[in-house]
C-alpha positions in Angstrom: -50.8 -8.3 5.1 -48.9 -10.2 2.4 -51.2 -12.3 0.2 -50.2 -16.0 0.0 -50.1 -18.0 -3.2 -50.9 -21.5 -1.9 -52.4 -23.7 -4.7 -55.5 -24.8 -2.7 -57.4 -25.9 -5.8 -54.6 -28.2 -6.8 -55.5 -30.2 -3.7 -59.2 -30.4 -4.5 -59.2 -34.1 -5.4 -57.3 -35.1 -2.3 -59.6 -32.9 -0.2 -62.7 -34.4 -1.8 -61.5 -37.9 -0.9 -60.8 -36.9 2.7 -64.2 -35.2 3.1 -66.1 -38.1 1.6 -64.2 -40.6 3.8 -65.0 -38.6 6.9 -68.6 -38.3 6.0 -68.9 -42.0 5.3 -67.2 -42.9 8.6 -69.5 -40.5 10.4 -72.7 -41.7 8.8 -71.6 -45.3 9.4 -71.1 -44.6 13.1 -74.4 -42.7 13.4 -76.2 -45.6 11.8 -74.5 -48.4 13.7 -73.8 -46.8 17.1 -76.0 -43.7 17.1 -75.6 -40.8 19.5 -75.3 -41.1 23.3 -78.3 -38.8 24.0 -78.2 -37.1 27.4 -81.0 -36.6 29.9 -82.5 -33.7 27.9 -83.4 -36.1 25.1 -83.9 -39.5 26.8 -85.8 -38.4 29.8 -84.8 -39.2 33.4 -84.1 -37.6 36.8 -81.7 -34.7 37.5 -80.8 -33.9 41.1 -78.7 -30.8 42.0 -77.3 -30.8 45.5 -75.0 -28.4 47.4 -72.2 -29.5 49.7 -70.8 -27.5 52.5 -67.4 -28.5 51.3 -66.4 -29.5 47.8 -66.6 -33.3 47.5 -64.6 -35.5 45.2 -66.7 -36.4 42.2 -65.2 -39.9 42.1 -66.2 -40.6 45.7 -69.8 -39.5 44.9 -69.8 -41.8 41.9 -68.5 -44.7 43.9 -71.1 -44.1 46.7 -74.0 -44.1 44.2 -72.6 -47.2 42.4 -72.3 -49.1 45.7 -76.0 -48.1 46.4 -77.1 -49.8 43.2 -77.4 -46.8 40.8 -76.0 -47.7 37.4 -75.1 -45.3 34.5 -75.1 -42.3 36.7 -73.4 -39.1 35.6 -72.0 -36.8 38.3 -70.8 -33.4 37.4 -69.8 -30.1 39.0 -72.3 -27.4 38.3 -71.3 -23.7 38.6 -69.0 -24.2 41.6 -67.0 -27.1 43.2 -69.6 -27.4 46.0 -72.6 -27.7 43.6 -73.1 -31.2 42.2 -75.5 -32.4 39.5 -76.5 -36.1 39.4 -78.1 -37.3 36.2 -80.0 -40.6 36.1 -81.2 -42.5 33.1 -84.8 -42.7 32.0 -85.3 -46.1 33.6 -85.7 -44.4 36.9 -88.8 -42.8 38.4 -89.6 -39.2 39.3 -89.2 -40.0 43.0 -85.7 -41.1 42.6 -84.4 -37.6 43.4 -85.3 -37.9 47.1 -83.8 -41.3 47.3 -80.5 -40.1 45.9 -80.4 -37.2 48.3 -81.0 -39.6 51.2 -78.1 -41.8 50.0 -75.8 -38.8 49.9 -76.9 -37.5 53.3 -76.5 -41.0 54.9 -72.9 -41.1 53.7 -71.9 -38.7 56.4 -69.0 -37.3 54.3 -70.2 -33.7 54.4 -73.4 -31.7 54.9 -75.5 -31.8 51.7 -78.7 -30.1 50.8 -81.2 -30.4 47.9 -81.2 -27.5 45.4 -83.6 -28.9 42.8 -85.0 -32.2 41.6 -86.4 -32.4 38.0 -87.8 -35.2 36.0 -87.9 -35.2 32.2 -90.3 -37.6 30.7 -89.3 -39.8 27.7 -92.0 -38.2 25.6 -90.6 -34.7 26.3 -87.1 -36.0 25.3 -88.5 -37.4 22.1 -90.1 -34.1 21.3 -86.9 -32.3 21.9 -85.1 -34.6 19.5 -87.7 -34.0 16.8 -87.7 -30.2 17.4 -83.9 -30.1 17.4 -83.7 -31.9 14.1 -86.4 -29.7 12.6 -84.6 -26.6 13.9 -81.4 -27.7 12.2 -83.2 -28.4 8.9 -84.9 -25.1 9.0 -81.6 -23.3 9.6 -80.1 -24.9 6.5 -83.1 -24.0 4.4 -83.0 -20.4 5.5 -79.2 -20.3 4.8 -79.9 -21.7 1.3 -82.5 -19.0 0.5 -80.3 -16.3 1.9 -77.2 -17.2 -0.1 -79.3 -17.7 -3.2 -80.7 -14.2 -2.9 -77.5 -12.5 -2.0 -75.2 -14.4 -4.5 -76.5 -17.1 -6.9 -78.1 -20.5 -6.7 -74.8 -22.4 -7.3 -73.3 -20.6 -4.3 -76.4 -21.5 -2.3 -76.0 -25.2 -3.1 -72.3 -25.2 -2.3 -72.8 -23.4 1.0 -75.5 -25.7 2.2 -73.6 -28.8 1.2 -70.5 -27.5 3.0 -72.6 -26.8 6.2 -74.2 -30.2 6.0 -70.6 -31.6 5.7 -69.6 -29.8 8.9 -72.7 -31.0 10.9 -72.4 -34.6 9.8 -68.7 -34.8 10.7 -69.3 -33.1 14.1 -72.1 -35.5 14.9 -69.9 -38.4 13.8 -67.2 -37.3 16.2 -69.7 -37.5 19.1 -71.0 -40.8 17.9 -67.5 -42.4 17.4 -66.2 -41.3 20.8 -69.5 -41.9 22.5 -69.7 -38.4 24.0 -73.0 -37.4 25.5 -75.2 -35.4 23.2 -77.5 -32.9 25.0 -79.1 -29.6 24.4 -75.9 -27.7 24.9 -74.3 -29.7 22.1 -77.3 -29.0 19.8 -76.9 -25.3 20.6 -73.2 -25.6 19.7 -74.1 -27.2 16.4 -76.3 -24.3 15.5 -73.5 -21.9 16.4 -71.1 -23.9 14.2 -73.6 -23.5 11.3 -73.6 -19.7 11.8 -69.8 -19.5 12.2 -69.1 -21.7 9.2 -71.6 -19.8 7.1 -69.9 -16.5 8.0 -66.5 -17.8 6.8 -68.1 -19.2 3.6 -69.8 -15.9 2.9 -66.6 -14.0 3.2 -64.9 -16.3 0.6 -68.0 -16.2 -1.7 -68.1 -12.4 -1.5 -64.5 -12.2 -2.6 -65.1 -14.6 -5.4 -68.0 -12.5 -6.6 -66.0 -9.3 -6.5 -63.0 -10.9 -8.3 -65.3 -12.2 -11.1 -66.2 -8.5 -11.7 -62.6 -7.4 -11.7 -60.6 -10.2 -13.2 -62.3 -10.7 -16.5 -59.7 -12.8 -18.2 -59.0 -15.2 -15.3 -60.3 -18.7 -15.3 -62.6 -19.8 -12.5 -60.0 -22.2 -11.3 -57.4 -19.5 -10.8 -59.9 -16.9 -9.6 -61.2 -19.1 -6.8 -57.6 -19.9 -5.8 -56.7 -16.3 -5.7 -59.9 -15.4 -3.7 -59.1 -18.1 -1.0 -55.6 -16.8 -0.7 -56.8 -13.2 -0.3 -59.2 -14.2 2.5 -56.9 -16.7 4.2 -55.4 -14.3 6.7 -58.8 -13.2 7.9 -60.1 -16.8 8.1 -57.1 -18.0 10.1 -57.0 -15.1 12.5 -60.7 -15.4 13.2 -60.5 -19.1 13.7 -57.4 -19.0 15.9 -58.7 -16.3 18.2 -62.0 -18.2 18.6 -60.2 -21.5 19.3 -58.0 -19.9 22.0 -61.2 -18.9 23.9 -62.8 -22.4 23.4 -59.7 -24.2 24.6 -59.8 -22.2 27.8 -63.5 -23.0 28.2 -62.9 -26.6 27.5 -60.1 -26.9 30.1 -61.3 -24.6 32.8 -65.0 -24.1 32.1 -66.2 -27.1 34.2 -68.4 -30.1 33.3 -71.5 -28.0 32.7 -70.1 -26.6 29.4 -67.5 -29.3 28.7 -69.5 -31.0 25.8 -70.6 -27.6 24.5 -67.0 -26.3 24.2 -65.9 -29.6 22.7 -68.6 -29.4 20.0 -67.6 -25.9 19.1 -63.9 -26.9 19.0 -64.6 -29.7 16.6 -67.1 -27.8 14.6 -65.0 -24.7 14.1 -62.0 -26.7 13.0 -64.1 -28.6 10.5 -65.9 -25.3 9.5 -62.7 -23.5 8.8 -61.5 -26.5 6.7 -64.7 -26.5 4.7 -64.7 -22.8 4.1 -61.3 -23.0 2.6 -61.6 -26.2 0.7 -65.1 -27.8 0.5 -67.3 -24.8 -0.6 -64.8 -23.6 -3.2 -64.3 -27.2 -4.5 -68.1 -27.5 -4.9 -68.3 -24.2 -6.8 -65.8 -25.6 -9.3 -67.8 -28.9 -9.5 -70.9 -26.9 -10.2 -69.1 -25.0 -13.0 -69.5 -21.5 -11.6 -68.4 -18.8 -14.1 -68.5 -15.1 -14.6 -71.8 -15.1 -16.4 -73.5 -16.6 -13.3 -72.7 -13.4 -11.3 -72.1 -10.6 -13.8 -74.9 -10.1 -16.4 -73.7 -10.2 -20.0 -74.1 -6.7 -21.6 -76.9 -6.6 -24.2 -75.7 -6.2 -27.7 -76.6 -3.0 -29.4 -79.3 -3.4 -32.0 -78.1 -3.1 -35.5 -79.7 -0.6 -37.9 -81.9 -2.5 -40.3 -81.7 0.2 -42.9 -79.3 -0.4 -45.8 
């Protein structure tokens, strides 16, 4: 494969402005609007029912709205005949039976109860806390791993780049008011792993080139390293994106937000692997001596 000669580092100031702008917008939205937490985090009632014939989701929503149920989410689950109804935490645990009765009284099709679950608000709060702690623990472990495998400056750059990816992905969900549930949290953790893998590939090439290209400046060496790994990065990202697009379009409502989070996260993660992590390494003044020990000078003979 032909190695490109794109001057990525010449764009580092523009990229820095773009990244800082996206982060500020994301943080601003998270502070002012917050996230639209799903039933997993807020608590509430989930009712899964099975129809004999696949109903129209819009008809089910209208029926429930006419019966006085507000802020109800109706989704297909697994197959067109299986429907999940999600109700906000202002409802009681007995609401599942009431919803089933409403659907049965409509007479549109035969419907049966598959399961009815209630998630308390306290459980939802614990899930939010544990999810946040899980994300923080993942970043700490990543920082330690990269510090041991490479060097502390690489560790700091990698963790900041991962934090950049997570904040912008969360900002996307906040700005567009997409429901944030446990599947999205799982997708965020997957994005951390994916983005880290891409960053590690670039860092590994930079380390190897520092050992080989002794007379090359860090600026040029990092640029060369990114170009050398660009083909691998783009092929991996594109093949992953193809699968995610199919899941997003044809995977159904159950994994819609999951695939959306991965789509956004992988695009941002690929961008940060190419630009952000390398940009941070230059800002941290990485140099050959950080990775390759300086040979000890031979002791001079003290005798005249």
